C-alpha positions in Angstrom: -10.8 -59.9 16.4 -9.9 -56.5 17.9 -6.6 -57.7 19.1 -5.6 -58.8 15.7 -6.7 -55.6 14.1 -4.7 -53.6 16.7 -1.6 -55.8 16.2 -1.8 -55.2 12.4 -2.1 -51.4 12.9 0.8 -51.4 15.3 2.9 -53.4 12.8 2.0 -51.0 10.1 3.0 -47.9 12.2 6.4 -49.5 12.9 7.0 -49.9 9.2 6.2 -46.3 8.3 9.3 -44.8 10.1 11.5 -47.6 8.7 10.4 -46.7 5.1 10.9 -42.9 5.8 14.4 -43.4 7.2 15.4 -45.3 4.0 14.3 -42.4 1.9 16.3 -40.0 3.8 19.5 -41.9 2.9 18.7 -41.6 -0.8 20.4 -38.6 -2.4 19.4 -37.3 -5.8 22.4 -37.1 -8.1 22.5 -33.9 -10.1 24.2 -34.1 -13.5 27.9 -32.9 -13.2 29.1 -29.9 -15.1 32.6 -30.2 -16.4 34.7 -27.4 -15.6 37.0 -26.3 -18.5 40.5 -25.0 -18.2 41.5 -22.3 -20.7 43.8 -24.9 -22.5 40.8 -27.0 -23.3 38.5 -24.2 -24.3 37.3 -24.5 -27.9 38.1 -21.8 -30.5 34.9 -20.0 -31.5 34.2 -17.9 -34.6 31.9 -14.9 -34.9 31.4 -13.1 -38.1 34.7 -14.3 -39.5 36.7 -13.5 -36.3 38.2 -16.6 -34.7 38.8 -16.3 -30.8 40.9 -18.5 -28.7 41.8 -17.7 -25.1 45.4 -18.5 -24.1 45.4 -17.3 -20.5 42.8 -16.9 -17.8 44.3 -16.1 -14.5 44.5 -13.5 -11.7 47.2 -10.9 -11.1 47.7 -8.1 -8.6 46.6 -4.6 -9.5 49.8 -2.9 -8.6 48.1 -0.4 -6.4 48.4 -0.1 -2.6 45.3 -2.3 -2.0 46.7 -5.1 -4.3 43.3 -5.8 -5.6 42.9 -9.1 -7.6 42.6 -8.6 -11.3 41.3 -11.2 -13.7 43.6 -11.3 -16.9 42.3 -12.8 -20.0 44.6 -13.2 -23.0 42.9 -13.7 -26.3 44.3 -14.8 -29.6 42.4 -13.5 -32.6 42.4 -14.3 -36.3 40.5 -12.4 -39.1 39.4 -15.2 -41.4 37.8 -12.8 -43.9 39.0 -10.6 -46.8 37.8 -7.5 -45.0 39.1 -5.7 -42.0 37.3 -6.6 -38.7 37.0 -4.6 -35.4 37.7 -6.2 -32.0 37.4 -4.5 -28.7 37.7 -6.1 -25.3 34.7 -4.0 -24.2 32.7 -6.6 -26.1 33.8 -9.3 -23.6 31.5 -9.9 -20.6 32.7 -12.2 -17.7 30.3 -13.6 -15.2 31.2 -15.4 -11.9 29.6 -18.5 -10.5 26.7 -16.4 -9.0 26.0 -14.9 -12.4 27.4 -11.5 -11.5 29.0 -9.5 -14.2 32.6 -8.6 -13.5 33.6 -5.0 -13.8 36.0 -4.0 -16.6 39.3 -2.9 -15.1 40.8 0.2 -16.6 44.2 -0.8 -17.9 45.8 -1.5 -21.4 42.8 -3.5 -22.6 43.1 -4.8 -26.1 41.2 -3.5 -29.1 41.7 -2.5 -32.7 41.2 -3.3 -36.3 42.5 -6.6 -37.7 43.5 -6.5 -41.3 42.3 -9.4 -43.6 43.9 -12.7 -42.4 45.8 -11.0 -39.5 46.5 -12.7 -36.3 47.1 -10.9 -33.0 47.0 -11.5 -29.2 46.0 -9.1 -26.5 44.8 -8.8 -22.9 41.6 -7.8 -21.1 41.3 -7.1 -17.4 38.4 -7.3 -14.9 38.0 -6.8 -11.2 38.0 -10.3 -9.8 34.8 -10.6 -7.8 33.3 -13.9 -6.6 34.6 -17.2 -7.6 34.4 -19.6 -10.6 33.6 -21.3 -12.7 33.2 -18.4 -15.0 31.2 -17.7 -18.1 32.7 -15.5 -20.9 30.6 -13.9 -23.6 31.8 -11.9 -26.6 29.4 -9.6 -28.4 30.4 -8.3 -31.7 30.1 -4.5 -31.2 29.5 -4.0 -34.9 26.7 -6.5 -34.8 25.5 -6.5 -31.1 22.9 -9.3 -31.7 25.8 -11.7 -32.5 27.6 -13.4 -29.7 29.5 -16.4 -28.7 29.9 -17.9 -25.1 32.2 -20.1 -23.2 30.8 -21.6 -20.0 32.4 -23.3 -16.8 35.8 -21.7 -17.4 38.3 -22.1 -14.6 41.4 -20.0 -13.7 44.7 -21.5 -14.6 
């Protein structure tokens, strides 16, 4: 009787490592996040201001260190009957790690759009880290209002 019991225990002990080794080969699949190029980014509207990004790329700073600068070109349209303010200071850009990129002092875009006016302009940021990026625009006249684009990739 003891030999049978010992044989069963040995057989069970041999099965445990086999079961564990099969679990090691199973990989959990995480949901994939689609990375979006600027050409596929949707137009968003905030308080009557339509925002579409036409360019999202890197350029050199033009200084001796040739620092990489992130250039964002936005096309705006005022869809209201009243003037609207836009300032690139309302744009916040975050890298893959969630770090906010620093605004680069250049000819950043801003101004007042007349009713129904359309205009394009650039914003510049120090390229730090890697994408995909998240872009947020906060209406500086109404700071609680914002729109966001996620998983944006460089062109």
